[in-house]
VEXKE-453749 format. One record per residue (C-alpha): residue in one letter; x, y, z; residue number from 0. Coordinates in Angstrom, 3 decimals. Layout:
BEGIN
 resn        u        v        w resi
    A        X        Y        Z  NUM
...
REM end
This chain:
BEGIN
 resn        u        v        w resi
    M  -76.183   11.080  125.875    0
    A  -74.799    8.651  123.266    1
    N  -78.049    8.982  121.382    2
    K  -77.615   12.779  121.257    3
    H  -74.048   12.439  119.855    4
    L  -75.238    9.972  117.247    5
    T  -77.962   12.391  116.118    6
    I  -75.431   15.229  115.780    7
    I  -73.021   13.046  113.776    8
    I  -75.781   11.856  111.442    9
    T  -76.959   15.469  110.929   10
    I  -73.406   16.635  110.100   11
    L  -72.888   13.756  107.644   12
    F  -76.241   14.453  105.992   13
    L  -75.515   18.178  105.617   14
    S  -72.017   17.631  104.259   15
    A  -73.281   15.046  101.748   16
    F  -76.047   17.408  100.653   17
    A  -73.601   20.318  100.281   18
    T  -71.120   18.374   98.118   19
    A  -73.880   16.902   95.940   20
    H  -75.026   20.392   94.916   21
    E  -71.652   22.074   94.326   22
    A  -71.276   23.857   91.017   23
    P  -68.890   22.114   88.625   24
    A  -65.390   23.590   88.626   25
    K  -64.983   26.194   85.910   26
    Q  -62.376   25.341   83.286   27
    D  -59.880   28.134   82.717   28
    K  -59.283   29.135   79.143   29
    T  -55.696   29.026   78.006   30
    A  -54.658   32.230   76.245   31
    T  -51.750   31.732   73.905   32
    V  -49.641   34.180   71.938   33
    V  -49.083   33.310   68.276   34
    V  -46.910   35.018   65.665   35
    E  -47.454   34.412   61.963   36
    G  -45.718   35.552   58.811   37
    K  -44.039   34.511   55.581   38
    V  -40.458   34.079   54.423   39
    Y  -39.392   34.690   50.831   40
    C  -36.397   34.607   48.533   41
    Q  -36.017   38.154   47.234   42
    S  -35.635   38.564   43.487   43
    C  -32.182   39.617   42.276   44
    K  -33.947   42.376   40.366   45
    Y  -34.787   44.103   43.680   46
    F  -31.554   43.339   45.529   47
    G  -30.680   46.117   47.989   48
    S  -34.282   47.242   48.462   49
    W  -37.124   46.064   50.675   50
    S  -39.236   45.120   47.657   51
    L  -40.637   41.607   47.536   52
    T  -41.966   41.907   43.992   53
    D  -41.331   38.591   42.169   54
    A  -40.148   37.010   45.447   55
    E  -40.702   33.281   45.955   56
    P  -41.778   31.681   49.259   57
    I  -39.185   29.476   50.964   58
    P  -40.419   26.191   52.421   59
    A  -38.574   24.879   55.526   60
    A  -36.910   28.234   56.264   61
    K  -36.254   28.873   59.944   62
    V  -37.106   31.991   61.929   63
    S  -36.743   32.677   65.614   64
    V  -38.981   34.539   67.999   65
    V  -37.044   36.354   70.713   66
    C  -38.740   38.142   73.598   67
    K  -36.948   40.241   76.180   68
    N  -38.434   41.305   79.493   69
    H  -38.464   44.880   80.773   70
    K  -34.963   44.282   82.184   71
    K  -33.728   43.504   78.620   72
    R  -33.118   39.835   79.470   73
    V  -34.240   37.116   77.070   74
    S  -37.455   35.717   78.514   75
    Y  -38.473   33.579   75.531   76
    Y  -36.692   32.053   72.547   77
    N  -37.752   29.427   70.045   78
    A  -37.135   28.652   66.377   79
    F  -39.937   27.790   63.970   80
    E  -40.011   26.365   60.453   81
    T  -42.093   27.552   57.517   82
    D  -44.506   25.271   55.682   83
    K  -44.478   24.517   51.935   84
    D  -45.823   28.028   51.224   85
    G  -43.197   29.854   53.293   86
    Y  -45.753   30.507   56.059   87
    F  -44.927   30.176   59.746   88
    Y  -47.359   29.907   62.662   89
    A  -45.317   30.290   65.823   90
    E  -47.252   29.343   68.940   91
    L  -45.317   30.818   71.862   92
    K  -45.865   28.039   74.373   93
    D  -44.646   28.876   77.879   94
    F  -44.420   32.596   77.050   95
    K  -44.786   34.491   80.341   96
    M  -45.159   38.172   81.070   97
    T  -43.743   39.276   84.408   98
    H  -45.137   42.769   83.854   99
    Y  -48.456   42.993   81.991  100
    L  -47.547   46.180   80.118  101
    L  -43.755   46.286   79.809  102
    D  -43.443   42.617   78.801  103
    H  -46.355   42.676   76.340  104
    P  -45.495   40.773   73.121  105
    L  -45.941   43.897   70.975  106
    H  -43.129   45.570   72.924  107
    S  -40.935   42.653   73.913  108
    C  -40.910   40.183   70.984  109
    H  -39.243   40.230   67.561  110
    V  -38.853   37.752   64.708  111
    K  -35.443   37.120   63.148  112
    L  -34.276   35.093   60.174  113
    V  -32.271   31.997   61.148  114
    S  -31.639   29.843   58.072  115
    S  -32.777   28.956   54.577  116
    P  -32.571   25.433   53.134  117
    L  -31.912   26.840   49.658  118
    E  -28.227   27.050   48.772  119
    S  -29.115   29.516   46.019  120
    C  -30.949   31.827   48.447  121
    N  -29.541   31.739   51.952  122
    L  -28.051   35.179   52.590  123
    L  -29.761   37.145   55.335  124
    S  -31.482   40.373   54.321  125
    N  -32.842   43.089   56.548  126
    V  -36.159   43.326   54.672  127
    N  -38.669   44.310   57.379  128
    N  -35.822   44.061   59.925  129
    G  -35.260   40.331   59.443  130
    I  -31.700   40.607   60.792  131
    N  -32.250   43.139   63.561  132
    G  -35.634   41.769   64.572  133
    S  -38.963   42.397   62.905  134
    P  -41.472   43.864   65.381  135
    L  -44.879   42.302   65.879  136
    R  -48.055   43.880   64.520  137
    Y  -51.418   43.694   66.214  138
    E  -53.880   42.520   63.575  139
    N  -57.029   42.150   65.688  140
    K  -57.011   38.400   65.013  141
    V  -58.053   35.816   67.586  142
    V  -58.406   32.053   67.165  143
    R  -60.930   30.533   69.569  144
    G  -61.674   26.956   70.522  145
    K  -63.090   25.113   73.504  146
    N  -60.872   26.136   76.459  147
    Y  -58.430   27.773   74.049  148
    E  -57.832   31.281   72.800  149
    A  -54.902   32.496   70.728  150
    I  -54.074   36.128   70.107  151
    V  -52.380   36.208   66.697  152
    Y  -49.782   38.861   65.838  153
    G  -48.187   39.396   62.445  154
    S  -44.547   39.907   61.541  155
    G  -42.615   40.507   58.360  156
    P  -42.785   39.403   55.603  157
    L  -39.118   38.487   55.813  158
    A  -36.693   37.556   53.042  159
    F  -33.393   35.893   52.320  160
    R  -31.497   37.073   49.273  161
    P  -29.933   35.050   46.476  162
    T  -26.271   34.125   46.691  163
    N  -25.548   34.698   43.008  164
    C  -26.951   38.050   41.933  165
    G  -24.593   39.316   39.272  166
    P  -24.497   42.872   37.907  167
    E  -26.604   41.847   34.889  168
    T  -29.499   40.716   37.101  169
    T  -29.736   43.801   39.350  170
    H  -31.133   46.434   36.946  171
REM end
């Protein structure tokens, strides 16, 4: 009787060891991230009052915010991002969550707003491309892929601050 139990135990151990030795490796999930990119400029005094960015200069270290609201109109994501030396921002929306796959989609729920400019000579908010009210995102069919990483990149803007000292002689 003891011999029969020992045979059953050895068979179970052998089968369980064999089963675990041939398991398929666990599949790594890819992380899909939402990214928003754009540029921030200082609008030329010559085009003050318009949405033209002709002769505009990029602003390094300008700050923009990305605000997303869920389908209940509550803020579900907020973060501020800084532009690089060329006025370009690449805003990776870490921890962005959609509670409803359609209503909370970034194209519908997120906007980019101007926050601040480091230039004393160009730090007034302008509503070029809705920089004050919130510039909507654009789908640009752009994806960045890496090992276990995928980023869907949306565009926004370009946005602009306006100069603080545009006199009548410079706004022809």
